[in-house]
N, C-alpha and C positions, 0 to 999 in steps of 0.2 A: 071352724069346721073340724070335725074329728077325723083322724087318720083311720083308714080302714079299706077294705076291698072296694067299696063303692067309690071312694075318693081316688083310689088307684086307677080304677077304670075311667073315671072322668079325666084324670091327668093324662092317661094314655090316649084317649080320644082327642083331647085338646092338643096334645103333641102331634098326633097324626094329621089333624086339621091344619095345624101350622105348617106341616110339610107340604100339604096340598096347595097352600097359598104361594109357595115359592115358585119362581119361574121354571118352566119345564127345561130339561137339559137340551143343549144344542144338539141337533141331529148330527151324526157323523158325516164327514165329507163323502160325496159320492165316490164310488170305487171306479178307477180307470181300468176297465177290463182289458184293454189292449196292453197297457203297461203290466198288469198282473200276468197276462199271457206271456209277455216277453221275459219277465222275471222267472216264471216257471220253466220256460224253455231253456233259459240259461242254467237253471239247476239241473235239468235233464242232460245238458251238454257236460256240465261238471261231473255228473254221474256216469259219463262215458256211454250214453245211449247212442245208438247209431244215427247218422244223419237222416236216413230214410224214416226212422221212427219220429224224430224231431219234426221233420217236414210234414209227416202225416198228422201229428198232433196239431201243428200250426194251422194246417188247412182245415182240419175238423173244427177247431175252435173258431177260426175266422168265419167258417160257414155258419156255425151256430150263432155267432154275434150278428152276422148280416141278416140271417133269418129272423132273429128277434127284433132287430132294428127295423126291418121292412114291415113288420106286423105290430110294432109298438108293444112288444111283449117283454117281460122281465125274465132274464136268465135265471133268477133266483127263485122261481116258482116251479114246483114239481110239474104242474099241468103244462107249462111251457115246454119243458124237456120232453114230456110224453108226446105232446103234439109235434114237436120238432122231429123226434124219432119216427113218428107215424108218417110224417110228410116225406 
């Protein structure tokens, strides 16, 4: 076979098809939202936020997580946040 643009395209396609045959990447571990909340609240404490502000954030986050859990909704979807705020 001669080298040229057609052969380069074939080699490119063959390489891409080879990539498709590989096993899909392992999905990331699920995020523990309560742990993430606690870490964020600790950062707020370190930033010297008031205790009342930290308590208000904790209550608001807990309410959102409970609302999502009760309805089987994902906190990572915009529609969920819109519906939560409307509720």
